[in-house]
C-alpha positions as CSV (number, residue, x, y, z in Angstrom):
1,M,16.1,-29.6,72.1
2,A,19.5,-31.2,71.4
3,R,22.4,-30.5,73.8
4,A,26.0,-30.3,72.8
5,S,29.3,-29.8,74.5
6,I,31.7,-27.6,72.6
7,S,35.2,-26.2,73.2
8,I,35.6,-22.5,72.7
9,T,38.9,-20.6,72.4
10,P,39.6,-18.0,75.2
11,P,39.0,-15.0,72.9
12,N,35.7,-16.4,71.6
13,D,34.7,-17.2,75.2
14,A,35.4,-13.6,76.2
15,W,33.4,-12.3,73.3
16,I,30.4,-14.5,74.3
17,K,30.6,-13.4,77.9
18,S,30.7,-9.7,76.7
19,Q,27.5,-10.3,74.7
20,I,25.7,-11.7,77.7
21,E,27.1,-9.0,80.0
22,S,25.8,-6.3,77.5
23,E,22.4,-8.0,77.9
24,E,22.3,-8.5,74.1
25,F,21.7,-12.2,74.9
26,S,20.6,-14.0,78.1
27,S,22.8,-17.1,77.7
28,R,25.6,-18.8,75.9
29,S,23.1,-20.9,74.1
30,D,21.3,-17.8,72.8
31,V,24.6,-16.4,71.4
32,V,25.6,-19.7,69.7
33,N,22.1,-20.3,68.3
34,D,22.1,-16.7,66.9
35,L,25.4,-17.2,65.2
36,I,24.3,-20.5,63.7
37,R,21.0,-18.8,62.4
38,K,23.1,-16.0,60.8
39,A,25.5,-18.5,59.2
40,R,22.6,-20.6,57.9
41,K,21.0,-17.4,56.4
42,E,24.2,-16.4,54.8
43,Q,24.7,-19.9,53.4
44,D,21.1,-19.8,51.9
45,E,21.8,-16.3,50.4
46,I,25.1,-17.5,48.8
47,E,23.3,-20.6,47.4
48,A,20.6,-18.4,45.9
49,I,23.2,-16.2,44.3
50,R,25.1,-19.3,43.0
51,L,21.9,-20.7,41.5
52,A,21.0,-17.3,39.9
53,L,24.5,-17.2,38.4
54,I,24.2,-20.7,37.0
55,K,20.8,-19.9,35.5
56,G,22.2,-16.8,34.0
57,E,25.2,-18.6,32.5
58,E,22.9,-21.3,31.1
59,S,20.5,-18.8,29.5
60,G,23.3,-17.8,27.0
61,V,24.4,-14.4,25.8
62,S,21.9,-11.6,25.5
63,N,21.5,-9.4,22.5
64,R,19.9,-6.7,24.7
65,T,21.8,-3.5,25.4
66,P,22.4,-2.4,29.0
67,G,19.7,0.3,28.4
68,D,17.3,-2.4,27.3
69,I,17.9,-4.4,30.4
70,I,17.6,-1.4,32.7
71,N,14.3,-0.4,31.0
72,S,13.0,-3.9,31.3
73,V,13.7,-4.0,35.0
74,I,12.1,-0.6,35.5
75,E,9.0,-1.7,33.6
76,K,8.8,-5.0,35.6
77,R,9.1,-3.2,38.9
78,R,6.4,-0.6,37.9
79,K,4.0,-3.5,37.0
80,D,4.6,-5.4,40.3
81,G,4.5,-2.2,42.4
82,T,8.1,-2.3,43.7
83,L,9.0,1.0,42.0
């Protein structure tokens, strides 16, 4: 595993210590790695949304009504068992 030396501001250091003292985490490394995992997940979710928006924009304007779209989603979810 890679090791790194980082500088942390006093308020952030206090927060990290409080996380360890609350027994939420067992070490500073656990806290930092958890924050990085969450940031990476958030970044992946944002990228997925961005790609979906681009795909939607590229697909052009729909002639379907809002009701048509809602019914289509309901039907699709019934077929795949998520509704």
